[in-house]
C-alpha positions as CSV (number, residue, x, y, z in Angstrom):
1,M,41.6,34.3,-41.8
2,S,40.3,31.3,-43.6
3,N,43.7,29.7,-43.1
4,A,43.2,30.2,-39.4
5,A,39.6,28.6,-39.4
6,E,41.0,25.8,-41.4
7,H,43.6,24.6,-39.3
8,Q,41.6,25.2,-36.3
9,A,43.6,28.0,-34.5
10,G,42.2,28.2,-31.3
11,A,42.2,32.2,-31.6
12,L,44.1,34.8,-33.2
13,L,46.2,37.9,-31.6
14,V,46.6,41.1,-33.7
15,G,49.5,43.0,-33.1
16,A,49.9,47.2,-32.8
17,D,51.0,48.1,-36.4
18,P,49.6,50.4,-38.7
19,F,49.0,47.9,-41.7
20,F,46.1,46.1,-39.2
21,N,45.3,49.2,-37.9
22,V,44.3,50.7,-41.3
23,R,42.4,47.0,-42.0
24,R,40.3,47.1,-38.1
25,D,37.1,46.7,-39.6
26,R,37.9,43.8,-42.0
27,L,39.6,42.0,-39.3
28,I,37.1,42.1,-36.9
29,A,34.3,41.1,-39.8
30,L,36.7,38.2,-41.1
31,A,37.3,37.1,-37.3
32,A,33.5,36.8,-36.4
33,R,32.7,35.5,-39.9
34,H,35.1,32.4,-39.3
35,G,34.1,32.4,-35.3
36,V,37.9,32.7,-34.7
37,P,37.7,34.7,-31.5
38,A,40.7,37.7,-31.4
39,I,42.3,39.9,-29.1
40,Y,43.7,43.4,-30.4
41,Q,45.9,45.4,-29.1
42,F,43.9,49.0,-28.8
43,R,40.2,49.3,-27.3
44,D,39.1,50.8,-30.9
45,Y,39.0,47.5,-31.8
46,P,36.2,46.0,-29.3
47,L,34.6,49.6,-29.6
48,A,34.2,48.8,-33.4
49,G,32.9,45.3,-32.7
50,G,35.9,43.3,-31.9
51,L,36.1,40.7,-29.0
52,M,38.7,41.9,-26.7
53,S,41.8,43.9,-26.5
54,Y,44.8,43.9,-23.7
55,G,47.1,46.8,-24.1
56,A,48.5,50.4,-23.3
57,S,45.8,53.5,-23.6
58,I,46.6,55.4,-26.3
59,S,45.6,58.5,-24.5
60,D,47.5,57.8,-21.7
61,L,50.7,57.4,-24.0
62,Y,50.2,60.6,-25.3
63,Q,49.5,62.2,-22.0
64,H,53.1,61.0,-20.7
65,V,54.6,62.3,-23.9
66,G,53.0,65.9,-23.4
67,V,54.5,65.6,-19.8
68,Y,58.3,64.3,-21.1
69,V,57.5,67.2,-23.6
70,G,56.9,70.1,-21.4
71,R,59.8,69.0,-18.9
72,I,62.2,69.1,-21.8
73,L,60.8,72.7,-22.9
74,K,61.6,74.0,-18.9
75,G,65.3,72.8,-19.7
76,D,65.3,69.1,-18.3
77,K,68.0,66.9,-20.1
78,P,65.9,64.2,-22.2
79,A,68.9,61.3,-21.1
80,D,67.9,62.5,-17.5
81,L,64.1,61.7,-17.2
82,P,63.0,58.7,-15.9
83,V,61.5,56.1,-18.1
84,M,57.8,55.0,-16.8
85,P,56.5,52.2,-18.1
86,P,53.0,51.6,-18.2
87,T,51.2,49.9,-15.5
88,L,49.7,46.4,-16.3
89,L,46.3,46.0,-15.1
90,V,45.2,42.2,-13.5
91,A,41.8,42.6,-14.4
92,A,39.6,44.4,-16.8
93,D,39.1,48.4,-16.4
94,E,36.1,48.4,-18.8
95,V,33.7,45.9,-20.1
96,I,32.4,47.2,-23.6
97,E,28.5,45.8,-24.5
């Protein structure tokens, strides 16, 4: 993070990765300490004090998995199930203060 500040990075984008997820609190603290605005993949980051997130809702993803599993258990073939991409929102759906 200090390298990002030294090189005057305009912002930091933290992708969805288990490596980053387990270091969430440290990443948030370092971004704040060095004054680097950061955007994260999951809403857990802003809930923990990060600046903002933009990405799919994990709970929505789990719900879709449940629907797919239910259909497979009822006899549908996985290859016949439609691909349901998440809807992109143009505006923020929640502001955390």
